[in-house]
DRENFI-968270 format. One record per residue (C-alpha): residue in one letter; residue number from 1; chain; x, y, z. Coordinates in steps of 0.001 Angstrom, whole numbers, plus 500000, padded with zeros to 6 digits. Layout:
+------+-----+-------+--------+--------+--------+
! rest !  nr ! kette !      u !      v !      w !
+------+-----+-------+--------+--------+--------+
!    a ! NUM !     A !      X !      Y !      Z !
...
+------+-----+-------+--------+--------+--------+
END
This chain:
+------+-----+-------+--------+--------+--------+
! rest !  nr ! kette !      u !      v !      w !
+------+-----+-------+--------+--------+--------+
!    m !   1 !     A ! 615547 ! 794133 ! 156562 !
!    k !   2 !     A ! 613355 ! 791875 ! 158730 !
!    l !   3 !     A ! 613766 ! 788120 ! 158258 !
!    t !   4 !     A ! 611467 ! 785443 ! 159705 !
!    i !   5 !     A ! 612368 ! 781741 ! 159780 !
!    a !   6 !     A ! 609753 ! 779067 ! 160537 !
!    l !   7 !     A ! 610975 ! 776037 ! 162497 !
!    s !   8 !     A ! 609420 ! 773176 ! 164417 !
!    k !   9 !     A ! 610510 ! 771958 ! 167839 !
!    g !  10 !     A ! 612461 ! 768787 ! 168459 !
!    r !  11 !     A ! 614929 ! 767067 ! 166173 !
!    i !  12 !     A ! 614678 ! 769511 ! 163268 !
!    f !  13 !     A ! 615335 ! 772500 ! 165535 !
!    e !  14 !     A ! 618298 ! 770816 ! 167215 !
!    e !  15 !     A ! 619882 ! 769796 ! 163927 !
!    t !  16 !     A ! 619265 ! 773261 ! 162456 !
!    l !  17 !     A ! 621249 ! 775046 ! 165193 !
!    p !  18 !     A ! 624672 ! 774436 ! 163544 !
!    l !  19 !     A ! 623296 ! 775734 ! 160232 !
!    l !  20 !     A ! 621938 ! 778856 ! 161920 !
!    a !  21 !     A ! 625301 ! 779322 ! 163636 !
!    a !  22 !     A ! 627036 ! 779122 ! 160255 !
!    a !  23 !     A ! 624828 ! 782016 ! 159156 !
!    g !  24 !     A ! 625703 ! 783890 ! 162358 !
!    i !  25 !     A ! 622229 ! 783427 ! 163837 !
!    v !  26 !     A ! 621898 ! 782381 ! 167484 !
!    p !  27 !     A ! 618443 ! 781931 ! 169114 !
!    a !  28 !     A ! 617962 ! 783892 ! 172321 !
!    e !  29 !     A ! 615952 ! 781043 ! 173872 !
!    d !  30 !     A ! 615418 ! 777312 ! 173584 !
!    p !  31 !     A ! 611864 ! 776698 ! 172286 !
!    e !  32 !     A ! 611723 ! 773445 ! 174264 !
!    s !  33 !     A ! 611872 ! 775390 ! 177533 !
!    s !  34 !     A ! 610281 ! 778654 ! 176404 !
!    r !  35 !     A ! 606562 ! 779246 ! 175959 !
!    k !  36 !     A ! 607203 ! 781909 ! 173333 !
!    l !  37 !     A ! 606200 ! 781163 ! 169764 !
!    v !  38 !     A ! 608333 ! 783986 ! 168343 !
!    i !  39 !     A ! 611960 ! 783650 ! 169406 !
!    d !  40 !     A ! 614402 ! 786557 ! 169193 !
!    t !  41 !     A ! 617946 ! 786008 ! 167940 !
!    n !  42 !     A ! 621252 ! 787841 ! 168276 !
!    h !  43 !     A ! 620167 ! 789887 ! 165243 !
!    e !  44 !     A ! 617375 ! 792357 ! 165939 !
!    h !  45 !     A ! 615947 ! 791904 ! 162444 !
!    v !  46 !     A ! 615927 ! 788046 ! 162508 !
!    k !  47 !     A ! 613108 ! 786185 ! 164279 !
!    l !  48 !     A ! 612304 ! 782501 ! 164572 !
!    v !  49 !     A ! 608652 ! 781431 ! 164605 !
!    i !  50 !     A ! 607941 ! 778075 ! 166210 !
!    v !  51 !     A ! 605139 ! 776133 ! 164506 !
!    r !  52 !     A ! 604032 ! 772550 ! 164009 !
!    a !  53 !     A ! 606195 ! 770712 ! 161490 !
!    s !  54 !     A ! 603207 ! 770192 ! 159185 !
!    d !  55 !     A ! 602463 ! 773959 ! 159213 !
!    v !  56 !     A ! 605920 ! 775179 ! 158151 !
!    p !  57 !     A ! 605181 ! 775108 ! 154370 !
!    t !  58 !     A ! 601908 ! 776996 ! 154908 !
!    y !  59 !     A ! 603571 ! 779805 ! 156893 !
!    v !  60 !     A ! 606216 ! 780160 ! 154183 !
!    q !  61 !     A ! 603787 ! 779857 ! 151264 !
!    y !  62 !     A ! 601582 ! 782695 ! 152559 !
!    g !  63 !     A ! 604497 ! 784929 ! 153552 !
!    a !  64 !     A ! 604096 ! 784743 ! 157329 !
!    a !  65 !     A ! 607678 ! 783427 ! 157260 !
!    d !  66 !     A ! 610351 ! 784157 ! 154675 !
!    l !  67 !     A ! 612187 ! 780876 ! 155154 !
!    g !  68 !     A ! 611386 ! 777556 ! 156772 !
!    i !  69 !     A ! 612775 ! 774100 ! 157307 !
!    a !  70 !     A ! 610496 ! 771131 ! 156676 !
!    g !  71 !     A ! 610808 ! 767417 ! 156041 !
!    r !  72 !     A ! 610400 ! 766045 ! 152541 !
!    d !  73 !     A ! 607385 ! 764109 ! 153829 !
!    v !  74 !     A ! 605645 ! 767315 ! 154933 !
!    l !  75 !     A ! 606443 ! 769057 ! 151639 !
!    i !  76 !     A ! 605045 ! 766194 ! 149552 !
!    e !  77 !     A ! 601831 ! 766169 ! 151570 !
!    h !  78 !     A ! 601566 ! 769961 ! 151349 !
!    g !  79 !     A ! 602148 ! 769984 ! 147603 !
!    g !  80 !     A ! 604912 ! 772609 ! 147677 !
!    d !  81 !     A ! 602842 ! 775265 ! 145867 !
!    g !  82 !     A ! 604522 ! 778671 ! 145809 !
!    l !  83 !     A ! 607638 ! 777408 ! 147548 !
!    y !  84 !     A ! 611232 ! 777543 ! 146369 !
!    q !  85 !     A ! 613191 ! 774535 ! 147659 !
!    p !  86 !     A ! 616850 ! 775407 ! 147007 !
!    l !  87 !     A ! 618566 ! 773083 ! 149431 !
!    d !  88 !     A ! 618372 ! 769595 ! 150908 !
!    l !  89 !     A ! 619845 ! 770192 ! 154364 !
!    n !  90 !     A ! 620569 ! 766510 ! 154900 !
!    i !  91 !     A ! 619284 ! 766639 ! 158494 !
!    a !  92 !     A ! 616552 ! 764762 ! 160406 !
!    r !  93 !     A ! 617083 ! 761800 ! 158099 !
!    c !  94 !     A ! 614783 ! 758765 ! 158204 !
!    k !  95 !     A ! 612848 ! 756496 ! 155839 !
!    m !  96 !     A ! 609201 ! 756280 ! 154821 !
!    m !  97 !     A ! 608265 ! 752616 ! 155075 !
!    v !  98 !     A ! 605372 ! 750189 ! 154853 !
!    a !  99 !     A ! 605122 ! 748126 ! 158036 !
!    v ! 100 !     A ! 602851 ! 745242 ! 159078 !
!    s ! 101 !     A ! 602333 ! 742909 ! 162021 !
!    n ! 102 !     A ! 604886 ! 740101 ! 162195 !
!    d ! 103 !     A ! 602179 ! 737553 ! 161404 !
!    f ! 104 !     A ! 600802 ! 739313 ! 158296 !
!    d ! 105 !     A ! 602042 ! 737980 ! 154945 !
!    y ! 106 !     A ! 602312 ! 741253 ! 153051 !
!    e ! 107 !     A ! 603886 ! 739796 ! 149898 !
!    a ! 108 !     A ! 601161 ! 737186 ! 149548 !
!    a ! 109 !     A ! 598411 ! 739773 ! 150070 !
!    v ! 110 !     A ! 599887 ! 742010 ! 147362 !
!    k ! 111 !     A ! 600503 ! 739100 ! 144997 !
!    h ! 112 !     A ! 596903 ! 737880 ! 145292 !
!    g ! 113 !     A ! 595461 ! 741348 ! 144672 !
!    a ! 114 !     A ! 593977 ! 741852 ! 148114 !
!    r ! 115 !     A ! 592514 ! 745287 ! 148868 !
!    l ! 116 !     A ! 594542 ! 746568 ! 151797 !
!    k ! 117 !     A ! 593608 ! 748971 ! 154573 !
!    i ! 118 !     A ! 596489 ! 751388 ! 155136 !
!    a ! 119 !     A ! 596728 ! 753643 ! 158200 !
!    t ! 120 !     A ! 598955 ! 756690 ! 157834 !
!    k ! 121 !     A ! 599583 ! 760364 ! 158543 !
!    y ! 122 !     A ! 600763 ! 760633 ! 154936 !
!    p ! 123 !     A ! 597811 ! 759814 ! 152638 !
!    q ! 124 !     A ! 599326 ! 761451 ! 149536 !
!    i ! 125 !     A ! 602593 ! 759517 ! 149787 !
!    a ! 126 !     A ! 600771 ! 756260 ! 150571 !
!    r ! 127 !     A ! 598246 ! 756691 ! 147748 !
!    e ! 128 !     A ! 600948 ! 757418 ! 145167 !
!    h ! 129 !     A ! 603120 ! 754516 ! 146329 !
!    f ! 130 !     A ! 600387 ! 751894 ! 146089 !
!    a ! 131 !     A ! 599063 ! 753344 ! 142819 !
!    r ! 132 !     A ! 602525 ! 752829 ! 141284 !
!    k ! 133 !     A ! 602425 ! 749218 ! 142456 !
!    g ! 134 !     A ! 598883 ! 748700 ! 141157 !
!    v ! 135 !     A ! 597667 ! 747752 ! 144648 !
!    h ! 136 !     A ! 594124 ! 748710 ! 145662 !
!    v ! 137 !     A ! 594016 ! 750352 ! 149086 !
!    d ! 138 !     A ! 591700 ! 752130 ! 151469 !
!    i ! 139 !     A ! 593584 ! 754950 ! 153195 !
!    i ! 140 !     A ! 592774 ! 755594 ! 156855 !
!    k ! 141 !     A ! 594113 ! 758976 ! 158030 !
!    l ! 142 !     A ! 595408 ! 758921 ! 161602 !
!    y ! 143 !     A ! 597165 ! 761580 ! 163656 !
!    g ! 144 !     A ! 598442 ! 759528 ! 166591 !
!    s ! 145 !     A ! 600543 ! 756396 ! 166969 !
!    m ! 146 !     A ! 600366 ! 754426 ! 163725 !
!    e ! 147 !     A ! 601687 ! 751256 ! 165361 !
!    l ! 148 !     A ! 598391 ! 750604 ! 167122 !
!    a ! 149 !     A ! 596334 ! 750302 ! 163925 !
!    p ! 150 !     A ! 597473 ! 746799 ! 162826 !
!    l ! 151 !     A ! 597443 ! 745527 ! 166405 !
!    v ! 152 !     A ! 593720 ! 746187 ! 166889 !
!    g ! 153 !     A ! 592619 ! 745290 ! 163354 !
!    l ! 154 !     A ! 592026 ! 748841 ! 162120 !
!    a ! 155 !     A ! 594503 ! 748397 ! 159263 !
!    d ! 156 !     A ! 596486 ! 745704 ! 157455 !
!    a ! 157 !     A ! 599549 ! 747910 ! 157190 !
!    i ! 158 !     A ! 600869 ! 751344 ! 158059 !
!    v ! 159 !     A ! 602895 ! 753879 ! 156120 !
!    d ! 160 !     A ! 605083 ! 755853 ! 158489 !
!    l ! 161 !     A ! 608505 ! 757335 ! 159147 !
!    v ! 162 !     A ! 611061 ! 754902 ! 160515 !
!    s ! 163 !     A ! 614303 ! 755997 ! 162117 !
!    t ! 164 !     A ! 615760 ! 753250 ! 164309 !
!    g ! 165 !     A ! 612914 ! 750731 ! 163941 !
!    n ! 166 !     A ! 612798 ! 750254 ! 167709 !
!    t ! 167 !     A ! 609164 ! 751369 ! 168032 !
!    l ! 168 !     A ! 608099 ! 748899 ! 165329 !
!    k ! 169 !     A ! 609998 ! 746085 ! 167025 !
!    a ! 170 !     A ! 608524 ! 746883 ! 170431 !
!    n ! 171 !     A ! 605023 ! 746551 ! 168958 !
!    n ! 172 !     A ! 605700 ! 743343 ! 166992 !
!    l ! 173 !     A ! 605695 ! 745151 ! 163660 !
!    l ! 174 !     A ! 608024 ! 744658 ! 160727 !
!    a ! 175 !     A ! 609075 ! 747120 ! 158004 !
!    v ! 176 !     A ! 608430 ! 745328 ! 154710 !
!    e ! 177 !     A ! 608854 ! 747990 ! 152030 !
!    h ! 178 !     A ! 610911 ! 751131 ! 151571 !
!    i ! 179 !     A ! 609018 ! 754004 ! 149924 !
!    l ! 180 !     A ! 611460 ! 756913 ! 150014 !
!    d ! 181 !     A ! 614282 ! 758530 ! 151975 !
!    i ! 182 !     A ! 613338 ! 761580 ! 154001 !
!    s ! 183 !     A ! 615447 ! 764545 ! 155041 !
!    s ! 184 !     A ! 614670 ! 768168 ! 155852 !
!    r ! 185 !     A ! 614805 ! 770912 ! 153260 !
!    l ! 186 !     A ! 615066 ! 774647 ! 153219 !
!    v ! 187 !     A ! 612004 ! 776317 ! 151744 !
!    v ! 188 !     A ! 611768 ! 779962 ! 150740 !
!    n ! 189 !     A ! 608849 ! 782231 ! 149945 !
!    q ! 190 !     A ! 609353 ! 783171 ! 146294 !
!    a ! 191 !     A ! 608177 ! 786772 ! 146701 !
!    a ! 192 !     A ! 610416 ! 787269 ! 149750 !
!    l ! 193 !     A ! 613420 ! 785967 ! 147813 !
!    k ! 194 !     A ! 612934 ! 788728 ! 145252 !
!    l ! 195 !     A ! 612121 ! 791512 ! 147716 !
!    k ! 196 !     A ! 614711 ! 790552 ! 150347 !
!    y ! 197 !     A ! 617359 ! 788980 ! 148137 !
!    s ! 198 !     A ! 620291 ! 790775 ! 149772 !
!    t ! 199 !     A ! 619169 ! 789522 ! 153197 !
!    i ! 200 !     A ! 618112 ! 785984 ! 152287 !
!    q ! 201 !     A ! 620846 ! 784942 ! 149846 !
!    p ! 202 !     A ! 623702 ! 785155 ! 152407 !
!    v ! 203 !     A ! 621679 ! 782852 ! 154694 !
!    l ! 204 !     A ! 621179 ! 780391 ! 151834 !
!    d ! 205 !     A ! 624887 ! 780468 ! 151043 !
!    a ! 206 !     A ! 625849 ! 779937 ! 154697 !
!    f ! 207 !     A ! 623445 ! 777019 ! 155024 !
!    a ! 208 !     A ! 624761 ! 775472 ! 151806 !
!    s ! 209 !     A ! 628362 ! 775644 ! 153031 !
!    a ! 210 !     A ! 627427 ! 774073 ! 156378 !
!    v ! 211 !     A ! 625212 ! 771219 ! 155154 !
!    p ! 212 !     A ! 626489 ! 767903 ! 156589 !
!    a ! 213 !     A ! 627834 ! 765474 ! 154002 !
+------+-----+-------+--------+--------+--------+
END
């Protein structure tokens, strides 16, 4: 029975390879060097579709892919409707943080009830975080480099993923608040799980046994 897995290029794909191998699935090509968006594997019935990270939940939700791997950040922003999330794969780990310019007194601004301008790719996560804190914010949705926003006065702070912190440091920014830990998760189309249970469940089991501690 045909099985389609949605993946994004880069770190998630690289860190998914050992999990695929545990399930006996080997991509025929490297998506970083191939122009193909549908990648064959060593199993004729298993295909990988290469999509933007933010689109993985949509492809799975609407059945264009049976399985997918997406970051917790992407799933929160998407809403997760119609998706079964059986497994935290513990890969592509990083943190969602609030960061500001080195010369901005974030604690004082929050304490005095200032209305903050927040630049982010993750408006849902940012809005919920500041609502819990009782801080009034204006959310500015950006798609490119968040680090520029405080430097040119577009925003007081950013909400973004932080891995090593080197990019923040290079741009004279400082992480001042941890929002949540991020890792990538396996998502499954609920209808596909019922219709293709005998094909999908062994993949889920193999992934579960191979998840890094």
